[in-house]
Structures are given as C-alpha cells and as structure tokens.
C-alpha positions as CSV (number, residue, x, y, z in Angstrom):
1,X,36.1,-14.0,3.7
2,X,35.5,-10.8,1.7
3,X,39.0,-9.6,2.4
4,X,40.4,-12.7,0.8
5,X,38.1,-12.3,-2.2
6,X,39.1,-8.7,-2.7
7,X,42.8,-9.7,-2.4
8,X,42.3,-12.3,-5.1
9,X,40.6,-9.8,-7.4
10,X,43.6,-7.5,-7.0
11,X,46.0,-10.4,-7.7
12,X,44.0,-11.4,-10.8
13,X,44.5,-7.9,-12.2
14,X,48.3,-8.2,-11.6
15,X,48.5,-11.4,-13.5
16,X,46.9,-10.3,-16.8
17,X,48.0,-7.6,-19.2
18,X,48.8,-4.0,-18.2
19,X,45.9,-2.0,-17.0
20,X,45.6,0.0,-20.2
21,X,44.9,-3.2,-22.2
22,X,42.9,-5.2,-19.8
23,X,39.6,-3.9,-21.0
24,X,40.5,-4.4,-24.7
25,X,40.9,-8.2,-24.3
26,X,38.5,-11.0,-23.3
27,X,39.4,-13.5,-20.6
28,X,37.9,-16.6,-19.0
29,X,38.7,-16.8,-15.3
30,X,38.2,-19.9,-13.1
31,X,38.2,-18.1,-9.7
32,X,37.8,-20.0,-6.4
33,X,35.0,-19.0,-4.1
34,X,35.6,-17.4,-0.7
35,X,34.9,-20.8,1.0
36,X,37.3,-22.6,-1.3
37,X,40.1,-20.0,-0.6
38,X,39.5,-20.3,3.2
39,X,39.8,-24.1,3.1
40,X,43.1,-24.0,1.2
41,X,45.6,-22.9,3.8
42,X,48.6,-23.0,1.4
43,X,46.9,-20.8,-1.2
44,X,45.8,-18.4,1.6
45,X,49.4,-18.1,2.7
46,X,50.4,-17.2,-0.8
47,X,47.8,-14.4,-0.8
48,X,48.3,-13.0,2.6
49,X,52.0,-13.1,3.3
50,X,55.1,-11.5,1.8
51,X,57.5,-13.7,0.0
52,X,55.1,-15.8,-2.1
53,X,54.3,-13.4,-4.9
54,X,55.5,-15.6,-7.8
55,X,53.9,-18.7,-6.3
56,X,50.6,-16.7,-6.2
57,X,51.1,-15.3,-9.7
58,X,51.9,-18.6,-11.2
59,X,48.9,-20.2,-9.6
60,X,46.5,-17.4,-10.6
61,X,47.8,-17.3,-14.2
62,X,46.7,-20.9,-14.5
63,X,43.1,-19.8,-13.7
64,X,43.0,-17.3,-16.7
65,X,42.4,-18.3,-20.3
66,X,43.4,-15.3,-22.5
67,X,41.8,-13.9,-25.7
68,X,38.4,-15.6,-25.3
69,X,35.4,-15.4,-23.1
70,X,34.0,-18.9,-22.7
71,X,30.6,-19.8,-21.3
72,X,30.1,-23.1,-19.5
73,X,28.3,-24.4,-22.6
74,X,31.3,-23.6,-24.7
75,X,33.7,-25.3,-22.2
76,X,31.6,-28.4,-21.6
77,X,30.7,-29.1,-25.2
78,X,31.5,-32.8,-25.1
79,X,34.7,-32.3,-27.2
80,X,37.0,-29.9,-25.4
81,X,39.7,-31.7,-23.4
82,X,42.0,-28.8,-22.4
83,X,42.3,-25.1,-22.3
84,X,45.6,-23.1,-22.6
85,X,46.0,-20.5,-19.9
86,X,48.5,-17.7,-19.2
87,X,50.7,-20.3,-17.5
88,X,50.0,-23.9,-18.4
89,X,47.1,-26.0,-19.5
90,X,43.8,-26.9,-17.8
91,X,42.3,-30.3,-18.2
92,X,38.6,-30.5,-18.9
93,X,36.5,-33.5,-17.8
94,X,33.5,-33.5,-20.1
95,X,31.6,-36.4,-18.3
96,X,31.9,-34.8,-14.9
97,X,32.0,-31.1,-15.9
98,X,35.3,-30.5,-14.0
99,X,38.2,-28.1,-14.7
100,X,41.4,-29.7,-13.4
101,X,39.2,-31.9,-11.2
102,X,37.5,-28.8,-9.7
103,X,33.7,-28.2,-10.0
104,X,32.2,-25.0,-11.3
105,X,29.6,-23.8,-8.8
106,X,28.5,-20.4,-10.2
107,X,29.2,-20.2,-14.0
108,X,28.9,-17.4,-16.5
109,X,29.4,-14.2,-14.5
110,X,29.8,-11.8,-17.3
111,X,32.1,-8.7,-17.1
112,X,33.1,-6.0,-19.4
113,X,36.2,-7.9,-20.4
114,X,35.3,-11.6,-20.0
115,X,33.6,-14.3,-18.0
116,X,34.2,-15.5,-14.5
117,X,33.3,-19.0,-13.3
118,X,33.3,-19.4,-9.6
119,X,34.8,-22.8,-8.5
120,X,34.3,-24.8,-5.3
121,X,38.1,-25.3,-5.1
122,X,41.4,-23.7,-6.1
123,X,42.6,-24.7,-9.6
124,X,46.1,-25.8,-8.8
125,X,49.3,-25.9,-11.0
126,X,50.9,-29.3,-11.0
127,X,53.6,-28.3,-8.6
128,X,51.0,-27.7,-5.9
129,X,51.0,-31.5,-5.5
130,X,54.7,-31.6,-4.7
131,X,56.7,-30.7,-1.6
132,X,60.4,-29.8,-2.0
133,X,61.2,-33.4,-1.3
134,X,59.3,-34.5,-4.3
135,X,60.4,-31.6,-6.6
136,X,62.4,-34.0,-8.8
137,X,59.1,-35.3,-10.1
138,X,58.6,-32.1,-12.1
139,X,58.4,-32.7,-15.8
140,X,61.0,-30.1,-16.7
141,X,63.6,-31.7,-14.5
142,X,64.5,-34.3,-17.0
143,X,67.9,-34.7,-15.5
144,X,66.7,-34.8,-12.0
145,X,68.4,-33.9,-8.8
146,X,71.2,-35.7,-6.9
147,X,70.4,-39.4,-6.1
148,X,72.6,-38.8,-2.9
149,X,69.5,-37.1,-1.4
150,X,67.8,-40.5,-1.2
151,X,70.5,-41.9,1.0
152,X,70.0,-39.6,4.0
153,X,67.1,-38.8,6.4
154,X,66.3,-35.4,4.9
155,X,62.6,-35.8,4.3
156,X,61.1,-33.8,7.2
157,X,62.6,-30.4,6.6
158,X,61.7,-30.7,2.9
159,X,58.1,-31.6,3.6
160,X,57.3,-28.9,6.2
161,X,55.4,-25.8,5.3
162,X,57.1,-22.7,6.7
163,X,55.0,-19.5,6.2
164,X,58.1,-17.5,5.4
165,X,59.0,-19.9,2.6
166,X,62.1,-22.0,2.0
167,X,64.8,-21.9,-0.7
168,X,66.5,-25.3,-1.1
169,X,69.9,-25.1,-2.9
170,X,70.3,-28.4,-4.6
171,X,72.9,-29.6,-7.1
172,X,71.9,-31.1,-10.4
173,X,73.0,-34.7,-11.0
174,X,76.1,-33.9,-13.1
175,X,77.2,-31.5,-10.4
176,X,78.6,-34.5,-8.7
177,X,81.0,-35.3,-11.6
178,X,84.7,-34.7,-12.1
179,X,84.2,-31.1,-13.2
180,X,82.9,-29.8,-9.9
181,X,83.2,-32.0,-6.8
182,X,86.4,-33.9,-6.7
183,X,89.2,-35.5,-8.7
184,X,89.8,-39.2,-8.8
185,X,87.3,-41.3,-7.0
186,X,85.0,-38.5,-5.8
187,X,86.1,-38.7,-2.1
188,X,83.6,-36.1,-0.9
189,X,80.7,-37.9,-2.6
190,X,81.9,-41.1,-0.8
191,X,81.5,-39.3,2.5
192,X,78.0,-38.2,1.5
193,X,77.2,-41.9,0.8
194,X,78.9,-43.3,3.9
195,X,76.2,-44.7,6.3
196,X,78.4,-43.8,9.3
197,X,78.3,-40.1,8.4
198,X,74.6,-39.4,9.1
199,X,75.3,-36.4,11.3
200,X,77.6,-34.9,8.7
201,X,75.2,-35.5,5.9
202,X,72.4,-33.9,7.8
203,X,74.5,-30.8,8.5
204,X,75.6,-30.6,4.9
205,X,72.1,-30.6,3.5
206,X,70.7,-28.3,6.2
207,X,73.3,-25.9,5.1
208,X,71.5,-25.8,1.8
209,X,68.2,-24.6,3.3
210,X,67.4,-20.8,3.4
211,X,64.3,-19.8,5.3
212,X,62.7,-17.6,2.7
213,X,61.8,-17.8,-1.0
214,X,64.3,-16.3,-3.3
215,X,63.0,-15.6,-6.9
216,X,65.8,-15.0,-9.4
217,X,63.6,-12.7,-11.6
218,X,63.3,-10.3,-8.7
219,X,67.1,-9.9,-8.2
220,X,68.9,-7.1,-9.9
221,X,72.5,-7.3,-11.2
222,X,75.0,-6.3,-8.5
223,X,72.9,-8.0,-5.8
224,X,74.8,-9.2,-2.7
225,X,73.4,-10.9,0.3
226,X,75.1,-12.8,3.2
227,X,72.8,-15.3,4.9
228,X,73.1,-17.9,7.6
229,X,71.3,-21.0,6.3
230,X,69.4,-23.3,8.6
231,X,72.4,-25.5,9.3
232,X,73.9,-22.6,11.2
233,X,77.5,-23.8,10.6
234,X,78.7,-21.3,8.0
235,X,77.5,-18.3,6.1
236,X,76.3,-18.4,2.5
237,X,77.1,-15.6,0.1
238,X,74.4,-15.0,-2.6
239,X,75.4,-12.7,-5.5
240,X,74.3,-11.7,-9.0
241,X,77.1,-10.4,-11.1
242,X,76.9,-7.2,-13.2
243,X,78.3,-8.5,-16.5
244,X,76.5,-11.7,-17.1
245,X,73.7,-11.6,-14.6
246,X,74.5,-15.0,-13.1
247,X,73.0,-15.8,-9.7
248,X,75.5,-17.6,-7.5
249,X,75.2,-19.3,-4.2
250,X,78.8,-19.2,-2.9
251,X,80.5,-20.3,-6.2
252,X,77.7,-22.5,-7.5
253,X,75.8,-21.0,-10.4
254,X,72.0,-21.2,-10.6
255,X,70.9,-23.5,-13.4
256,X,67.1,-23.2,-13.0
257,X,64.4,-22.9,-10.4
258,X,61.5,-25.2,-9.6
259,X,58.5,-24.5,-7.5
260,X,57.0,-26.7,-4.8
261,X,54.0,-26.0,-2.7
262,X,56.2,-25.2,0.3
263,X,59.0,-23.3,-1.3
264,X,61.4,-23.1,-4.3
265,X,64.3,-25.2,-5.4
266,X,67.4,-23.5,-6.6
267,X,69.1,-26.0,-8.9
268,X,72.7,-25.2,-9.1
269,X,75.7,-26.4,-11.0
270,X,77.6,-28.0,-8.1
271,X,77.0,-29.0,-4.5
272,X,77.6,-26.4,-1.8
273,X,80.4,-27.5,0.4
274,X,80.3,-26.0,3.9
275,X,83.6,-25.8,5.8
276,X,84.4,-27.7,8.9
277,X,82.7,-31.0,8.1
278,X,84.8,-33.0,5.6
279,X,87.7,-35.2,6.5
280,X,88.6,-35.2,2.8
281,X,90.3,-31.9,1.8
282,X,89.8,-31.3,-1.9
283,X,92.1,-28.5,-3.1
284,X,90.0,-28.1,-6.3
285,X,87.1,-26.8,-4.1
286,X,89.3,-24.7,-1.8
287,X,87.7,-21.5,-3.0
288,X,84.3,-22.7,-2.0
289,X,85.5,-23.7,1.5
290,X,87.0,-20.3,1.8
291,X,84.0,-18.4,0.5
292,X,81.5,-20.0,2.8
293,X,83.8,-19.6,5.8
294,X,82.5,-17.5,8.7
295,X,85.6,-15.3,8.2
296,X,85.7,-15.0,4.4
297,X,86.7,-11.7,3.0
298,X,83.3,-10.3,2.5
299,X,82.1,-11.3,5.9
300,X,85.2,-9.8,7.4
301,X,84.7,-6.5,5.7
302,X,81.1,-6.5,7.0
303,X,82.2,-7.3,10.5
304,X,85.0,-4.7,10.9
305,X,84.2,-2.1,8.3
306,X,81.7,-0.2,10.4
307,X,83.9,-0.1,13.4
308,X,87.3,0.8,12.0
309,X,86.4,2.8,8.9
310,X,87.5,2.2,5.3
311,X,90.3,-0.2,4.3
312,X,91.8,-2.2,1.5
313,X,91.5,-6.0,1.1
314,X,94.1,-7.7,-1.1
315,X,92.3,-10.8,-2.2
316,X,93.7,-13.4,-4.6
317,X,91.8,-14.5,-7.7
318,X,89.9,-17.7,-7.5
319,X,92.7,-19.4,-9.4
320,X,95.2,-18.2,-6.8
321,X,93.7,-20.6,-4.2
322,X,95.1,-23.5,-6.3
323,X,98.6,-22.6,-4.9
324,X,97.5,-23.6,-1.4
325,X,98.9,-26.9,-0.1
326,X,97.0,-29.4,1.9
327,X,98.0,-27.9,5.3
328,X,96.6,-24.5,4.3
329,X,93.5,-26.2,3.1
330,X,92.9,-27.8,6.5
331,X,93.3,-24.4,8.2
332,X,90.8,-22.8,5.8
333,X,88.2,-25.5,5.8
334,X,87.9,-26.7,9.4
335,X,86.3,-24.9,12.3
336,X,89.1,-25.8,14.7
337,X,91.4,-23.5,12.8
338,X,89.0,-20.6,12.7
339,X,91.3,-18.1,14.5
340,X,94.1,-18.9,12.2
341,X,91.9,-18.2,9.2
342,X,90.8,-14.9,10.8
343,X,94.4,-13.8,11.3
344,X,95.2,-14.9,7.7
345,X,92.4,-12.7,6.4
346,X,93.3,-9.8,8.6
347,X,96.8,-10.0,7.1
348,X,95.3,-9.1,3.8
349,X,93.6,-6.0,5.2
350,X,95.2,-2.6,5.3
351,X,93.7,0.6,6.7
352,X,92.7,3.1,5.5
353,X,91.4,2.6,2.0
354,X,94.0,3.5,-0.7
355,X,93.7,4.1,-4.4
356,X,96.1,2.3,-6.8
357,X,98.0,5.6,-7.3
358,X,98.3,6.1,-3.6
359,X,99.7,2.6,-3.1
360,X,102.3,3.2,-5.8
361,X,103.4,6.4,-4.0
362,X,103.7,4.6,-0.7
363,X,105.9,2.0,-2.3
364,X,108.1,4.6,-4.0
365,X,108.5,6.5,-0.7
366,X,109.5,3.4,1.3
C-alpha cells in the first residue's frame, strides 16, 4: 500500500510545474487513499507498468486545481458547481459533498504549497468510463469513427484490458470517401460491409491493433518502427518525418489521438489496407499494399542488410506506383505471389552501396 502511495506522490510532482516553481504556487489536490488505489486495478496498472505514462499523467492532472489552496468549506460552499484543474473540470455535488462523484474522507491536509484532500476513490477523467470500443463517444470526436466498425464482430478485442496497452489505428469517417479508399462505388468498402466476409473483416481490423500504447508526443522526428500488428498478416511501418513532423501508420497520417481506459486510439486519415485479403484491387491504394507487405523495401533492407553488408535500393516515388497495371497490383497485394514480390524488390537492390557520383562513373565506364 505504502509503495503505491509513494509512487502516486512522485507522479503528482511530475504533473505540476517544474520543481523550481512548485513551492511558489498553491494547489488543491484530490488524492485517492491507498485503499482506493488498491481497489482500482486499472489506475494501479497505469502507476506500476511502463507504457501508461500519459494515461497516468492525464488522470492525475485532473486531481490538481492550480493557483489556489481550497479547504473543504471553500469547496462545499453551497454555490460552487465545478473546479477547473490542470486537465479538465471537476464536478462538485453540494448536496452530497462529492467531487466527480467521489467522497472526501480526510480533508484539509495542509502543505507548504497547498492542500490535499484524501478521497475514498480515484477521481477519473471522462475517458476512464470508455473502452476502445466506445471511444467514439468522446466529446472531441464530433465527426466520429467509421460506422463500418458496427457491422462486424470486433467488440471483444476492443473491450479487453491488456497490461501492455493497445493502440488501435482507426480511420476517421471521411477516410472512407473518394479521396482515400477507392474510386467509383467504393469497392473495398463494399467488401467491408459484405456479411459473407466476416473472416476477412476480422483480419482487417485485427491488423489495426498494436499491442502497446503509442503516444505521439513522445515520438521524435525521424522515428521509424516496423511492427507486426495483432492480425499477424503483414507488417506495419510507423514513421514520423523530419520536415513536417507527421506521424504515419503505413501511409495513413495521424489526425488525432483519443484515450480509452484500456488503450489509445490513433485516428488516421484513411483506413489501413493490409495485403492479401481483398478481391478488389484498387490501383489508387497500391502504394499502401506495397508498403505494408512483408517484403516491402524497408523490411527487405532490414532482413538482408545485416547479412550482406551495405547496398543501394532504387525505389520509385509514391506516384510511380500509379504506372502499375492490374496484374502487377495482384502480385504486390496478394500473399500467393509473395515470392514474386520478393524477387521484384531484390531486382531493385544493388550491392554494395554507391554514391551518386560513383554510379555515374560506373555508367560512364560501361
């Protein structure tokens, strides 16, 4: 119990101003008791495991009212209905003397820089009431997420609490429009909606689950990470570019993030399309098929670079994939043609690594 309490104290310090200014300000803190922490398994996981730092920080910031040290008489004064905290607003129930529906058990513990009120429960942010499946209920998600999700049996993995965390890569609604998924009558969306495609739908959405929390604010420009999502059918390449600082999942750009009590939703500009599942081949999305393939260029360099030394890869621009015809599209996007794709990529690879000047000299000497 004491260990949890000490950990919470350390976390509280991390969530207010820098150490040099903490003593110069006054705070009101609504801190859960040891017993309350021990009973809240989710909050305890946030405190005691790596990978939940921003969930913990956001939750604790809701417990801290800045710039004023309020006694319980000042809080429960028959008039106050809410208090603005470091991250959100606390609702005050005057008739029942509750803060966000939590009772104060030990009020008015004075410190040099404020007052602590011990609570018999954890004061929770609104997202603590939502799982990933319910994340579209967030107030800030006015547009919402894809209605296609309601058409498949995808509830269980979005409701589970995995101690390591879960990042769910989900498209915003307009990501299913003409500008991103398909031309004409949205053939890929039709496959998502087809009641006969339940296995395909499940694999598609399982591909969008990553078994750890990924916080955009912690990722530096130039970041690159290849992961195998839970669907285990293709890799996903996560990057943050140097110039604009855009975070991408394959070629889908992060629009915003939304917390849930069991993970974090990465709301992106378009659906992620794993290879090897669709009967519809959409040339407009060929680059995404190619990028998520098991043998895409980056995966290829990762797999052979350590064994055969340095080399050059002659990779086309994204617009270059528009020159592919439907037959090439099938070979790139279906698992049955994996070996053809591998040979195609190896054809672009030359050993050892050459500079541009060296390549010119080789051509001139030929």
